[in-house]
Each structure stands twice: as C-alpha cells, then as structure tokens.
py3Dmol code that shows the C-alpha trace and the ligand (Angstrom):
import py3Dmol

protein = """\
ATOM      1  CA  MET A   1       4.868   1.421  -7.787  1.00  0.00           C
ATOM      2  CA  CYS A   2       3.831  -1.877  -9.226  1.00  0.00           C
ATOM      3  CA  CYS A   3       3.170  -1.460 -12.617  1.00  0.00           C
ATOM      4  CA  ASN A   4       6.596  -1.445 -14.695  1.00  0.00           C
ATOM      5  CA  ASP A   5       5.246  -4.327 -16.726  1.00  0.00           C
ATOM      6  CA  ASN A   6       3.151  -3.305 -19.783  1.00  0.00           C
ATOM      7  CA  LEU A   7      -0.594  -3.848 -19.805  1.00  0.00           C
ATOM      8  CA  ASN A   8      -0.500  -6.409 -22.646  1.00  0.00           C
ATOM      9  CA  GLU A   9       1.691  -8.571 -20.677  1.00  0.00           C
ATOM     10  CA  ARG A  10      -0.752  -8.561 -17.747  1.00  0.00           C
ATOM     11  CA  ASN A  11      -3.661  -9.143 -20.112  1.00  0.00           C
ATOM     12  CA  GLN A  12      -2.132 -12.505 -21.292  1.00  0.00           C
ATOM     13  CA  GLY A  13      -2.894 -14.123 -18.014  1.00  0.00           C
ATOM     14  CA  THR A  14      -5.750 -16.583 -18.244  1.00  0.00           C
ATOM     15  CA  ARG A  15      -8.939 -15.312 -16.458  1.00  0.00           C
ATOM     16  CA  THR A  16     -10.772 -17.751 -14.206  1.00  0.00           C
ATOM     17  CA  HIS A  17     -14.274 -16.498 -13.644  1.00  0.00           C
ATOM     18  CA  ARG A  18     -15.634 -17.616 -10.155  1.00  0.00           C
ATOM     19  CA  ALA A  19     -18.487 -15.866  -8.450  1.00  0.00           C
ATOM     20  CA  LEU A  20     -17.534 -13.246  -5.839  1.00  0.00           C
ATOM     21  CA  ASP A  21     -18.784 -14.413  -2.574  1.00  0.00           C
ATOM     22  CA  LEU A  22     -17.419 -12.638   0.425  1.00  0.00           C
ATOM     23  CA  SER A  23     -20.024 -13.922   2.806  1.00  0.00           C
ATOM     24  CA  ALA A  24     -17.469 -16.181   4.467  1.00  0.00           C
ATOM     25  CA  ILE A  25     -15.443 -13.012   5.642  1.00  0.00           C
ATOM     26  CA  ALA A  26     -18.544 -10.951   6.610  1.00  0.00           C
ATOM     27  CA  GLY A  27     -17.855  -8.988   9.782  1.00  0.00           C
ATOM     28  CA  MET A  28     -14.097  -9.138   9.471  1.00  0.00           C
ATOM     29  CA  ARG A  29     -11.995  -6.050   9.440  1.00  0.00           C
ATOM     30  CA  PHE A  30      -9.180  -5.581   7.006  1.00  0.00           C
ATOM     31  CA  PHE A  31      -6.230  -3.233   6.564  1.00  0.00           C
ATOM     32  CA  ASP A  32      -4.730  -2.721   3.121  1.00  0.00           C
ATOM     33  CA  PRO A  33      -1.115  -1.510   3.830  1.00  0.00           C
ATOM     34  CA  HIS A  34      -0.351  -0.536   0.051  1.00  0.00           C
ATOM     35  CA  VAL A  35      -2.950   0.990  -2.243  1.00  0.00           C
ATOM     36  CA  HIS A  36      -2.711   4.011  -4.392  1.00  0.00           C
ATOM     37  CA  MET A  37      -6.239   5.444  -3.987  1.00  0.00           C
ATOM     38  CA  THR A  38      -5.494   8.513  -5.883  1.00  0.00           C
ATOM     39  CA  SER A  39      -5.812   6.381  -8.995  1.00  0.00           C
ATOM     40  CA  ARG A  40      -9.115   4.736  -7.922  1.00  0.00           C
ATOM     41  CA  THR A  41     -12.859   5.818  -8.017  1.00  0.00           C
ATOM     42  CA  THR A  42     -15.321   6.377  -5.529  1.00  0.00           C
ATOM     43  CA  ASP A  43     -16.806   2.917  -6.501  1.00  0.00           C
ATOM     44  CA  ASP A  44     -13.448   1.228  -5.217  1.00  0.00           C
ATOM     45  CA  TYR A  45     -13.760   3.129  -1.894  1.00  0.00           C
ATOM     46  CA  GLN A  46     -17.418   2.105  -1.583  1.00  0.00           C
ATOM     47  CA  ALA A  47     -16.639  -1.584  -2.500  1.00  0.00           C
ATOM     48  CA  MET A  48     -13.579  -1.716  -0.037  1.00  0.00           C
ATOM     49  CA  ALA A  49     -15.756  -0.308   2.680  1.00  0.00           C
ATOM     50  CA  ASP A  50     -18.506  -2.865   2.016  1.00  0.00           C
ATOM     51  CA  ALA A  51     -16.009  -5.720   1.953  1.00  0.00           C
ATOM     52  CA  GLY A  52     -14.579  -4.741   5.499  1.00  0.00           C
ATOM     53  CA  VAL A  53     -11.566  -2.654   4.665  1.00  0.00           C
ATOM     54  CA  VAL A  54     -11.348  -0.180   7.713  1.00  0.00           C
ATOM     55  CA  ALA A  55      -8.011   1.438   7.026  1.00  0.00           C
ATOM     56  CA  LEU A  56      -5.367   1.676   4.492  1.00  0.00           C
ATOM     57  CA  ILE A  57      -1.761   3.084   3.633  1.00  0.00           C
ATOM     58  CA  GLU A  58      -1.305   5.065   0.335  1.00  0.00           C
ATOM     59  CA  PRO A  59       2.406   4.976  -0.509  1.00  0.00           C
ATOM     60  CA  ALA A  60       3.773   7.826  -2.592  1.00  0.00           C
ATOM     61  CA  PHE A  61       4.826   6.510  -5.898  1.00  0.00           C
ATOM     62  CA  TRP A  62       5.200   7.509  -9.395  1.00  0.00           C
ATOM     63  CA  LEU A  63       2.328   8.687 -11.636  1.00  0.00           C
ATOM     64  CA  GLY A  64       3.036   6.340 -14.729  1.00  0.00           C
ATOM     65  CA  GLN A  65       4.951   9.182 -16.434  1.00  0.00           C
ATOM     66  CA  PRO A  66       7.755  11.258 -14.979  1.00  0.00           C
ATOM     67  CA  ARG A  67       7.055  14.581 -13.066  1.00  0.00           C
ATOM     68  CA  THR A  68       8.604  17.546 -14.715  1.00  0.00           C
ATOM     69  CA  GLY A  69       9.180  19.778 -11.416  1.00  0.00           C
ATOM     70  CA  LEU A  70       9.291  19.939  -7.776  1.00  0.00           C
ATOM     71  CA  ASP A  71       5.821  21.377  -7.559  1.00  0.00           C
ATOM     72  CA  SER A  72       4.186  18.209  -8.899  1.00  0.00           C
ATOM     73  CA  PHE A  73       5.828  16.451  -6.043  1.00  0.00           C
ATOM     74  CA  ARG A  74       4.689  19.132  -3.499  1.00  0.00           C
ATOM     75  CA  ASP A  75       1.098  18.893  -4.841  1.00  0.00           C
ATOM     76  CA  TYR A  76       1.054  15.015  -4.856  1.00  0.00           C
ATOM     77  CA  TYR A  77       2.402  14.780  -1.195  1.00  0.00           C
ATOM     78  CA  SER A  78      -0.138  17.431  -0.193  1.00  0.00           C
ATOM     79  CA  SER A  79      -2.914  15.509  -1.710  1.00  0.00           C
ATOM     80  CA  LEU A  80      -1.826  12.366   0.196  1.00  0.00           C
ATOM     81  CA  ILE A  81      -2.312  14.080   3.509  1.00  0.00           C
ATOM     82  CA  GLY A  82      -5.106  16.272   2.410  1.00  0.00           C
ATOM     83  CA  TRP A  83      -7.769  15.774  -0.254  1.00  0.00           C
ATOM     84  CA  GLU A  84      -7.213  11.938  -0.583  1.00  0.00           C
ATOM     85  CA  ARG A  85      -7.436  11.364   3.047  1.00  0.00           C
ATOM     86  CA  PHE A  86     -10.445  13.287   3.151  1.00  0.00           C
ATOM     87  CA  ARG A  87     -11.984  11.409   0.294  1.00  0.00           C
ATOM     88  CA  SER A  88     -11.312   8.270   1.941  1.00  0.00           C
ATOM     89  CA  SER A  89     -12.889   9.440   5.305  1.00  0.00           C
ATOM     90  CA  GLN A  90     -16.152   9.870   3.217  1.00  0.00           C
ATOM     91  CA  PHE A  91     -16.381   6.156   2.782  1.00  0.00           C
ATOM     92  CA  GLY A  92     -15.593   5.470   6.292  1.00  0.00           C
ATOM     93  CA  ILE A  93     -11.902   4.327   5.739  1.00  0.00           C
ATOM     94  CA  LYS A  94      -9.002   5.566   7.677  1.00  0.00           C
ATOM     95  CA  HIS A  95      -6.396   6.673   5.369  1.00  0.00           C
ATOM     96  CA  TYR A  96      -2.612   6.827   6.156  1.00  0.00           C
ATOM     97  CA  CYS A  97       0.261   7.321   3.689  1.00  0.00           C
ATOM     98  CA  THR A  98       3.915   6.859   3.558  1.00  0.00           C
ATOM     99  CA  ILE A  99       5.968   9.640   1.868  1.00  0.00           C
ATOM    100  CA  GLY A 100       9.123   9.270  -0.030  1.00  0.00           C
ATOM    101  CA  LEU A 101      10.907   9.645  -3.534  1.00  0.00           C
ATOM    102  CA  ASN A 102      10.163   6.587  -5.658  1.00  0.00           C
ATOM    103  CA  SER A 103      13.013   4.641  -7.176  1.00  0.00           C
ATOM    104  CA  ARG A 104      12.263   5.485 -10.896  1.00  0.00           C
ATOM    105  CA  GLU A 105      12.445   9.208 -10.295  1.00  0.00           C
ATOM    106  CA  ALA A 106      15.541   8.961  -8.190  1.00  0.00           C
ATOM    107  CA  ASN A 107      17.136   8.530 -11.528  1.00  0.00           C
ATOM    108  CA  ASN A 108      16.336  12.113 -12.447  1.00  0.00           C
ATOM    109  CA  GLU A 109      19.150  13.573 -10.068  1.00  0.00           C
ATOM    110  CA  ALA A 110      18.501  17.107 -10.604  1.00  0.00           C
ATOM    111  CA  LEU A 111      15.004  16.693  -9.520  1.00  0.00           C
ATOM    112  CA  ALA A 112      15.596  14.155  -6.812  1.00  0.00           C
ATOM    113  CA  GLU A 113      18.065  16.647  -4.951  1.00  0.00           C
ATOM    114  CA  GLN A 114      15.177  19.049  -4.750  1.00  0.00           C
ATOM    115  CA  VAL A 115      12.686  16.396  -3.715  1.00  0.00           C
ATOM    116  CA  MET A 116      15.148  15.406  -0.894  1.00  0.00           C
ATOM    117  CA  GLU A 117      14.974  19.023   0.450  1.00  0.00           C
ATOM    118  CA  LEU A 118      11.188  18.845   0.259  1.00  0.00           C
ATOM    119  CA  LEU A 119      10.629  15.591   2.182  1.00  0.00           C
ATOM    120  CA  PRO A 120      11.274  16.666   5.744  1.00  0.00           C
ATOM    121  CA  ALA A 121       8.275  19.147   5.342  1.00  0.00           C
ATOM    122  CA  PHE A 122       5.927  16.160   4.858  1.00  0.00           C
ATOM    123  CA  VAL A 123       7.289  13.244   6.688  1.00  0.00           C
ATOM    124  CA  TYR A 124       6.583  14.526  10.182  1.00  0.00           C
ATOM    125  CA  LYS A 125       2.985  15.382   9.291  1.00  0.00           C
ATOM    126  CA  GLU A 126       0.126  13.628  11.100  1.00  0.00           C
ATOM    127  CA  GLY A 127      -0.949  10.234   9.549  1.00  0.00           C
ATOM    128  CA  VAL A 128       2.375   9.657   7.713  1.00  0.00           C
ATOM    129  CA  VAL A 129       3.332   6.315   8.973  1.00  0.00           C
ATOM    130  CA  GLY A 130       6.636   5.576   7.131  1.00  0.00           C
ATOM    131  CA  ILE A 131       8.959   6.517   4.542  1.00  0.00           C
ATOM    132  CA  GLY A 132       7.938   4.907   1.150  1.00  0.00           C
ATOM    133  CA  GLU A 133       7.824   3.446  -1.111  1.00  0.00           C
ATOM    134  CA  ILE A 134      11.508   3.523  -1.750  1.00  0.00           C
ATOM    135  CA  GLY A 135      14.348   1.299  -2.944  1.00  0.00           C
ATOM    136  CA  PHE A 136      15.357  -0.293  -6.109  1.00  0.00           C
ATOM    137  CA  ASP A 137      13.793  -0.358  -9.723  1.00  0.00           C
ATOM    138  CA  ASP A 138      16.487  -0.708 -12.163  1.00  0.00           C
ATOM    139  CA  GLN A 139      19.214  -0.984  -9.346  1.00  0.00           C
ATOM    140  CA  THR A 140      21.256   1.979 -10.590  1.00  0.00           C
ATOM    141  CA  ALA A 141      23.677   4.067  -8.644  1.00  0.00           C
ATOM    142  CA  ALA A 142      21.344   6.907  -8.263  1.00  0.00           C
ATOM    143  CA  GLU A 143      18.530   4.585  -6.928  1.00  0.00           C
ATOM    144  CA  GLU A 144      21.080   3.359  -4.378  1.00  0.00           C
ATOM    145  CA  LYS A 145      22.126   6.944  -3.355  1.00  0.00           C
ATOM    146  CA  TYR A 146      18.542   8.243  -2.772  1.00  0.00           C
ATOM    147  CA  TYR A 147      17.604   4.968  -0.946  1.00  0.00           C
ATOM    148  CA  ARG A 148      20.388   5.500   1.416  1.00  0.00           C
ATOM    149  CA  LEU A 149      19.639   9.124   1.984  1.00  0.00           C
ATOM    150  CA  GLN A 150      16.016   8.182   2.752  1.00  0.00           C
ATOM    151  CA  LEU A 151      16.959   5.474   5.180  1.00  0.00           C
ATOM    152  CA  GLU A 152      18.825   8.083   6.971  1.00  0.00           C
ATOM    153  CA  LEU A 153      15.663  10.382   6.970  1.00  0.00           C
ATOM    154  CA  ALA A 154      13.715   7.356   8.236  1.00  0.00           C
ATOM    155  CA  LYS A 155      16.054   6.892  10.972  1.00  0.00           C
ATOM    156  CA  SER A 156      16.062  10.487  12.226  1.00  0.00           C
ATOM    157  CA  ALA A 157      12.276  10.593  11.822  1.00  0.00           C
ATOM    158  CA  GLY A 158      11.950   7.397  13.747  1.00  0.00           C
ATOM    159  CA  LEU A 159       9.650   6.000  11.045  1.00  0.00           C
ATOM    160  CA  PRO A 160       9.202   2.534   9.441  1.00  0.00           C
ATOM    161  CA  VAL A 161      10.363   2.154   5.947  1.00  0.00           C
ATOM    162  CA  GLN A 162       8.268   0.649   3.099  1.00  0.00           C
ATOM    163  CA  VAL A 163      10.607  -0.933   0.635  1.00  0.00           C
ATOM    164  CA  HIS A 164       9.662  -1.487  -3.153  1.00  0.00           C
ATOM    165  CA  THR A 165      11.690  -4.451  -4.481  1.00  0.00           C
ATOM    166  CA  PRO A 166      12.374  -4.676  -8.211  1.00  0.00           C
ATOM    167  CA  HIS A 167      10.630  -6.637 -10.735  1.00  0.00           C
ATOM    168  CA  ARG A 168      13.820  -7.630 -12.662  1.00  0.00           C
ATOM    169  CA  ASP A 169      16.513  -9.309 -10.636  1.00  0.00           C
ATOM    170  CA  LYS A 170      14.249  -9.385  -7.707  1.00  0.00           C
ATOM    171  CA  LYS A 171      16.354 -11.803  -5.490  1.00  0.00           C
ATOM    172  CA  LYS A 172      19.408  -9.866  -5.752  1.00  0.00           C
ATOM    173  CA  GLY A 173      17.570  -6.359  -5.370  1.00  0.00           C
ATOM    174  CA  THR A 174      15.847  -7.696  -2.266  1.00  0.00           C
ATOM    175  CA  SER A 175      18.991  -8.991  -0.506  1.00  0.00           C
ATOM    176  CA  LYS A 176      20.763  -5.680  -1.463  1.00  0.00           C
ATOM    177  CA  SER A 177      17.847  -3.539   0.015  1.00  0.00           C
ATOM    178  CA  MET A 178      18.157  -5.357   3.331  1.00  0.00           C
ATOM    179  CA  ASP A 179      21.981  -5.330   3.454  1.00  0.00           C
ATOM    180  CA  ILE A 180      21.935  -1.558   2.849  1.00  0.00           C
ATOM    181  CA  ALA A 181      19.303  -0.949   5.631  1.00  0.00           C
ATOM    182  CA  VAL A 182      21.347  -2.933   8.080  1.00  0.00           C
ATOM    183  CA  GLU A 183      24.475  -1.080   7.047  1.00  0.00           C
ATOM    184  CA  HIS A 184      22.745   2.193   8.020  1.00  0.00           C
ATOM    185  CA  GLY A 185      21.861   0.827  11.434  1.00  0.00           C
ATOM    186  CA  LEU A 186      18.058   0.298  10.945  1.00  0.00           C
ATOM    187  CA  SER A 187      16.548  -2.434  12.773  1.00  0.00           C
ATOM    188  CA  PRO A 188      14.926  -5.098  10.665  1.00  0.00           C
ATOM    189  CA  GLU A 189      11.524  -4.772  12.531  1.00  0.00           C
ATOM    190  CA  MET A 190      11.326  -1.204  11.218  1.00  0.00           C
ATOM    191  CA  ILE A 191      11.566  -2.257   7.535  1.00  0.00           C
ATOM    192  CA  ILE A 192       8.738  -3.715   5.520  1.00  0.00           C
ATOM    193  CA  ILE A 193       9.975  -5.373   2.475  1.00  0.00           C
ATOM    194  CA  ASP A 194       7.282  -5.226  -0.180  1.00  0.00           C
ATOM    195  CA  HIS A 195       6.524  -7.366  -3.336  1.00  0.00           C
ATOM    196  CA  ASN A 196       7.717 -10.605  -2.104  1.00  0.00           C
ATOM    197  CA  ASN A 197       7.425 -13.990  -3.745  1.00  0.00           C
ATOM    198  CA  GLU A 198       8.420 -17.598  -3.213  1.00  0.00           C
ATOM    199  CA  GLU A 199      11.997 -16.619  -4.138  1.00  0.00           C
ATOM    200  CA  THR A 200      12.563 -13.914  -1.605  1.00  0.00           C
ATOM    201  CA  VAL A 201      10.422 -14.731   1.421  1.00  0.00           C
ATOM    202  CA  LYS A 202      12.756 -17.159   3.350  1.00  0.00           C
ATOM    203  CA  GLU A 203      15.556 -14.673   3.481  1.00  0.00           C
ATOM    204  CA  VAL A 204      13.338 -11.716   4.384  1.00  0.00           C
ATOM    205  CA  LEU A 205      11.844 -13.704   7.321  1.00  0.00           C
ATOM    206  CA  ASP A 206      15.005 -15.419   8.427  1.00  0.00           C
ATOM    207  CA  ARG A 207      16.705 -11.931   8.710  1.00  0.00           C
ATOM    208  CA  GLY A 208      13.862 -10.452  10.958  1.00  0.00           C
ATOM    209  CA  PHE A 209      12.334  -8.191   8.284  1.00  0.00           C
ATOM    210  CA  TRP A 210       8.530  -7.751   7.789  1.00  0.00           C
ATOM    211  CA  ALA A 211       7.634  -9.619   4.358  1.00  0.00           C
ATOM    212  CA  ALA A 212       4.652  -7.983   2.490  1.00  0.00           C
ATOM    213  CA  PHE A 213       3.114  -9.652  -0.423  1.00  0.00           C
ATOM    214  CA  THR A 214       1.187  -7.889  -3.266  1.00  0.00           C
ATOM    215  CA  ILE A 215      -1.669  -9.846  -4.584  1.00  0.00           C
ATOM    216  CA  TYR A 216      -1.754  -8.368  -8.176  1.00  0.00           C
ATOM    217  CA  PRO A 217      -3.583 -10.055 -11.164  1.00  0.00           C
ATOM    218  CA  PHE A 218      -1.227 -11.843 -13.673  1.00  0.00           C
ATOM    219  CA  THR A 219       1.958 -10.504 -12.241  1.00  0.00           C
ATOM    220  CA  LYS A 220       3.516 -10.781  -8.814  1.00  0.00           C
ATOM    221  CA  MET A 221       1.558 -12.986  -6.544  1.00  0.00           C
ATOM    222  CA  GLY A 222      -1.837 -14.689  -7.226  1.00  0.00           C
ATOM    223  CA  ASN A 223      -3.683 -15.497  -3.942  1.00  0.00           C
ATOM    224  CA  GLU A 224      -3.491 -19.130  -4.486  1.00  0.00           C
ATOM    225  CA  ARG A 225       0.161 -18.948  -4.350  1.00  0.00           C
ATOM    226  CA  MET A 226      -0.256 -16.818  -1.175  1.00  0.00           C
ATOM    227  CA  VAL A 227      -2.063 -19.603   0.563  1.00  0.00           C
ATOM    228  CA  GLU A 228       0.670 -22.007  -0.129  1.00  0.00           C
ATOM    229  CA  ILE A 229       3.237 -19.460   1.292  1.00  0.00           C
ATOM    230  CA  LEU A 230       1.278 -19.117   4.431  1.00  0.00           C
ATOM    231  CA  LYS A 231       0.924 -22.974   4.882  1.00  0.00           C
ATOM    232  CA  GLN A 232       4.770 -23.235   4.638  1.00  0.00           C
ATOM    233  CA  TYR A 233       5.800 -20.122   6.741  1.00  0.00           C
ATOM    234  CA  GLY A 234       2.769 -19.363   8.986  1.00  0.00           C
ATOM    235  CA  PRO A 235       1.452 -15.913   9.438  1.00  0.00           C
ATOM    236  CA  GLU A 236       4.270 -14.321  11.555  1.00  0.00           C
ATOM    237  CA  ARG A 237       5.690 -11.076  10.014  1.00  0.00           C
ATOM    238  CA  ILE A 238       3.696 -11.618   6.839  1.00  0.00           C
ATOM    239  CA  MET A 239       1.239  -9.244   5.437  1.00  0.00           C
ATOM    240  CA  ILE A 240      -0.539  -8.919   2.195  1.00  0.00           C
ATOM    241  CA  ASN A 241      -1.808  -5.780   0.122  1.00  0.00           C
ATOM    242  CA  SER A 242      -3.617  -5.087  -3.126  1.00  0.00           C
ATOM    243  CA  ALA A 243      -1.040  -2.375  -4.460  1.00  0.00           C
ATOM    244  CA  ALA A 244      -3.961  -1.332  -6.572  1.00  0.00           C
ATOM    245  CA  ASP A 245      -2.935   1.658  -8.692  1.00  0.00           C
ATOM    246  CA  TRP A 246      -3.851   2.961 -12.411  1.00  0.00           C
ATOM    247  CA  GLY A 247      -2.922  -0.436 -13.730  1.00  0.00           C
ATOM    248  CA  ILE A 248      -5.078  -3.398 -13.894  1.00  0.00           C
ATOM    249  CA  SER A 249      -5.275  -4.273 -10.232  1.00  0.00           C
ATOM    250  CA  ASP A 250      -7.856  -5.249  -7.642  1.00  0.00           C
ATOM    251  CA  PRO A 251      -8.594  -3.030  -4.650  1.00  0.00           C
ATOM    252  CA  LEU A 252     -10.488  -5.790  -3.033  1.00  0.00           C
ATOM    253  CA  ALA A 253      -7.387  -8.113  -3.096  1.00  0.00           C
ATOM    254  CA  VAL A 254      -7.095  -8.240   0.680  1.00  0.00           C
ATOM    255  CA  PRO A 255     -10.728  -9.358   1.586  1.00  0.00           C
ATOM    256  CA  LYS A 256     -10.756 -11.725  -1.464  1.00  0.00           C
ATOM    257  CA  SER A 257      -7.631 -13.427  -0.317  1.00  0.00           C
ATOM    258  CA  ALA A 258      -8.944 -13.605   3.219  1.00  0.00           C
ATOM    259  CA  ALA A 259     -12.145 -15.418   1.804  1.00  0.00           C
ATOM    260  CA  LEU A 260      -9.740 -17.751  -0.107  1.00  0.00           C
ATOM    261  CA  MET A 261      -7.573 -18.419   2.886  1.00  0.00           C
ATOM    262  CA  LYS A 262     -10.664 -19.372   4.949  1.00  0.00           C
ATOM    263  CA  GLN A 263     -11.876 -21.680   2.083  1.00  0.00           C
ATOM    264  CA  ARG A 264      -8.427 -23.300   2.194  1.00  0.00           C
ATOM    265  CA  GLY A 265      -8.402 -23.918   5.725  1.00  0.00           C
ATOM    266  CA  ILE A 266      -5.985 -21.210   7.157  1.00  0.00           C
ATOM    267  CA  SER A 267      -7.018 -20.327  10.832  1.00  0.00           C
ATOM    268  CA  MET A 268      -8.993 -17.216  11.482  1.00  0.00           C
ATOM    269  CA  GLU A 269      -6.230 -16.046  13.729  1.00  0.00           C
ATOM    270  CA  ALA A 270      -3.698 -16.337  10.856  1.00  0.00           C
ATOM    271  CA  ILE A 271      -6.039 -14.669   8.454  1.00  0.00           C
ATOM    272  CA  ASP A 272      -6.482 -11.746  10.866  1.00  0.00           C
ATOM    273  CA  LEU A 273      -2.712 -11.164  11.446  1.00  0.00           C
ATOM    274  CA  VAL A 274      -1.870 -11.410   7.717  1.00  0.00           C
ATOM    275  CA  CYS A 275      -4.756  -9.311   6.496  1.00  0.00           C
ATOM    276  CA  TYR A 276      -5.065  -6.731   9.404  1.00  0.00           C
ATOM    277  CA  ARG A 277      -3.010  -7.012  12.574  1.00  0.00           C
ATOM    278  CA  ASN A 278       0.652  -7.480  11.262  1.00  0.00           C
ATOM    279  CA  ALA A 279       0.452  -4.159   9.202  1.00  0.00           C
ATOM    280  CA  ILE A 280      -0.701  -2.322  12.252  1.00  0.00           C
ATOM    281  CA  THR A 281       2.001  -3.706  14.408  1.00  0.00           C
ATOM    282  CA  ALA A 282       4.546  -2.861  11.741  1.00  0.00           C
ATOM    283  CA  PHE A 283       3.510   0.706  10.699  1.00  0.00           C
ATOM    284  CA  GLY A 284       2.153   1.443  14.106  1.00  0.00           C
ATOM    285  CA  GLN A 285       5.713   1.895  15.244  1.00  0.00           C
ATOM    286  CA  SER A 286       5.280   5.266  13.750  1.00  0.00           C
ATOM    287  CA  GLY A 287       3.128   6.057  16.784  1.00  0.00           C
ATOM    288  CA  GLN A 288       0.406   7.297  14.182  1.00  0.00           C
ATOM    289  CA  ILE A 289      -2.055   4.366  14.084  1.00  0.00           C
ATOM    290  CA  HIS A 290      -4.882   4.144  16.662  1.00  0.00           C
ATOM    291  CA  GLU A 291      -7.419   1.494  16.108  1.00  0.00           C
ATOM    292  CA  LYS A 292     -10.079   3.455  17.836  1.00  0.00           C
ATOM    293  CA  ASP A 293      -9.845   5.954  14.869  1.00  0.00           C
ATOM    294  CA  PHE A 294     -11.090   3.190  12.645  1.00  0.00           C
ATOM    295  CA  ASP A 295     -14.558   3.110  14.537  1.00  0.00           C
ATOM    296  CA  GLN A 296     -14.710   6.920  14.681  1.00  0.00           C
ATOM    297  CA  ILE A 297     -14.335   7.437  11.039  1.00  0.00           C
ATOM    298  CA  ARG A 298     -17.098   4.866  10.116  1.00  0.00           C
ATOM    299  CA  GLU A 299     -19.592   7.583  11.339  1.00  0.00           C
ATOM    300  CA  VAL A 300     -19.648   8.948   7.816  1.00  0.00           C
ATOM    301  CA  ASP A 301     -21.303  12.139   6.704  1.00  0.00           C
ATOM    302  CA  GLN A 302     -20.591  12.580   3.004  1.00  0.00           C
ATOM    303  CA  ALA A 303     -21.874  16.161   3.059  1.00  0.00           C
ATOM    304  CA  GLN A 304     -18.641  17.163   5.005  1.00  0.00           C
ATOM    305  CA  LYS A 305     -16.330  19.600   3.305  1.00  0.00           C
ATOM    306  CA  PHE A 306     -12.529  19.797   2.754  1.00  0.00           C
ATOM    307  CA  GLU A 307     -11.428  23.338   2.207  1.00  0.00           C
ATOM    308  CA  SER A 308     -14.992  23.992   1.077  1.00  0.00           C
ATOM    309  CA  ASN A 309     -15.155  21.062  -1.360  1.00  0.00           C
ATOM    310  CA  SER A 310     -17.065  17.919  -0.869  1.00  0.00           C
ATOM    311  CA  ILE A 311     -17.161  14.711  -2.917  1.00  0.00           C
ATOM    312  CA  LEU A 312     -20.796  15.376  -3.893  1.00  0.00           C
ATOM    313  CA  ARG A 313     -21.099  17.039  -7.288  1.00  0.00           C
ATOM    314  CA  GLY A 314     -23.864  19.428  -7.994  1.00  0.00           C
ATOM    315  CA  GLY A 315     -26.676  18.625  -5.570  1.00  0.00           C
ATOM    316  CA  GLN A 316     -25.991  14.828  -5.336  1.00  0.00           C
ATOM    317  CA  GLN A 317     -27.364  12.929  -2.344  1.00  0.00           C
ATOM    318  CA  PRO A 318     -24.814  11.226  -0.082  1.00  0.00           C
ATOM    319  CA  ARG A 319     -24.389   7.575  -0.713  1.00  0.00           C
ATOM    320  CA  ILE A 320     -25.476   5.802  -3.810  1.00  0.00           C
ATOM    321  CA  ASP A 321     -28.085   3.058  -3.394  1.00  0.00           C
ATOM    322  CA  LYS A 322     -26.300  -0.051  -4.771  1.00  0.00           C
ATOM    323  CA  GLY A 323     -29.413  -2.293  -4.197  1.00  0.00           C
ATOM    324  CA  THR A 324     -31.157  -0.881  -7.163  1.00  0.00           C
ATOM    325  CA  ILE A 325     -30.637  -0.561 -10.980  1.00  0.00           C
ATOM    326  CA  ILE A 326     -32.155   2.980 -10.976  1.00  0.00           C
ATOM    327  CA  ILE A 327     -29.711   5.795 -11.057  1.00  0.00           C
ATOM    328  CA  ALA A 328     -31.516   8.747  -9.920  1.00  0.00           C
TER     329      ALA A 328
END
"""
ligand_1 = """\
1
ZN
Zn 3.018 0.727 -5.018
"""
view = py3Dmol.view(width=600, height=400)
view.addModel(protein, "pdb")
view.setStyle({"model": 0}, {"cartoon": {"style": "trace"}})
view.addModel(ligand_1, "xyz")
view.setStyle({"model": 1}, {"stick": {}})
view.zoomTo()
view.show()
C-alpha cells in the first residue's frame, strides 16, 4: 500500500526524460519483493520479464477504496494464490505473495475481526512467503491492535513479516513498528521494514532488521537517492522494490535502478544483493522460495489454462511480437 498521497501531488514532480537503456544490465536476474500485479497489465508482466525480473512478491494491500465485506477479502486472497500467480507464470515470472490485513482496513474493526479469523486459511498455503503488508498508516489504536495480532500469527506460522511504514510521521511509526515486533519476541532478521528513506535507514540497520526501499516516482525514494544510500551504508540487509500498484508507479523500478547503480559505480556484487539476493534470503526464511523454480517457470506456454481459463482471449496467439508495429 503505497499510494496514500493524491495523484496530483505526485504529478507535480519534475519529469526528466532520459532514454531507457537497460543493455548495461542485460543477463542479470532481478527479484521485485513488493509489487501489486493485480493492478497491472500484461504489458507490464512482459516488460518485467524482458528486463530480467524472474520472481516477485505481491503483498496483500488495500484496493484504493474500502472493502465492504469479508467475501472481498476472501476473493482477493484467493486470487493472490490462484489466478494472479497463474497469470505471472504465463510470462515466465515466479509469483509469491504475502497475506495480511492492511493497516488502513484495520480501522474497520467489525470487519477486521472477521478478517483475522479468515487469515489462517491462507497463510499456510504454498507460495505464501510472509505476513504482509501490515503495520501503521495513521498510527491509530486499532492499527496497533491488528499489527500485534498479526505478529503473533507470523510467529506461530514461522513466517517473515513485511512491514508497511507510514507516510506521515514516518520516523516515529518506523521505530514503533520495530519496538512492537521485538516486544512480541520476533527476531529482527524475520522482519522486513519497508518504504525506508534517509531518515529511517540507520536505525533499521543498526537494530538488525531488513531495510527495504520503494523506488516510486515523485514520492518515497528516487533511485538517485538510493545510490547515495548504498554508497553510505553498503548492500547488507538492504533491498529495493517497485511497489507498483494502481497509482503512478513503475514496475521496472528494480531493473532500472540496477542500471543506474552500475552507471554510478556500485559493484555488481552489491547490485545483485540489493536487487535479487537479499530479498530471497529474507523471505526465503518462509521455506517457500526455491531458485530452481525460477528456471522452470521460464518454459512458458501461454496456452496453459487455470481452472479452464487462459490469458489468451478469443483465439489470440501466445506472445505479442513487440518487434513490429503491426498488431495482427
Ligand atoms: Zn504496497
């Protein structure tokens, strides 16, 4: 959940147009540990696959407007482990997810209670690599209550936790998220603190937590700032993600940032850690991530079916030929 800010605010950023050249990172593999593919198109999947994204994590979040009943949660969670995972596989990308009650909707307590009862039916499913994204938005008492309950769920399920940190009063919210996790007896190495910036990174790393950074246009972090953070802190326990969703966002944020890092003299080893390896190490603690699956899924057959439905509509041929202007 990354889009609490209104779109206009984001559009006020200055756009700098530079040619997109990803040749510098050709052949590299990327893992985007936070991207909401449900909100994205097949073009995005194709572009990500072409740019070297081999696997991703889709955290459960809110839909931009409040859900009105439990069944919308159930159907959403089902799609994260079902149809969306299948859709991703059709572009050769291994799809994982984290399951949780997002902080915004924790404020609807009547519904939140029901969601808490539903969660155990999903968190033990194959391909669920954590509880997330959970944490604070407005930093209300209800948000804290459901954050604590879900930390307990993570503990009993033995799963890592993907923590969304608030946009407003971020430093305080980030410290509080870590304090509470420690209070519940969770080990910092099982917690991925997301949406960091220059203000929060030091404390997160000093306390032994994973520090994730969202490269998101106009708000959060730009990737030039990210390069500076890497120069200062090094790559250990740091990972980047696109958090691309239904707002103005960039599903190629990870490969693009890798290209920029290379251009700015960050070592290939460091780029590999931050854009691939660290996320696998952190979320791999779920026991659900096997790199050999990344290769297997690349043998794509777009005519495959999921519950008798494929991604091909009415007699389409698998794969669009991007090398031509003709749309046949
Ligand atoms: Zn998100």
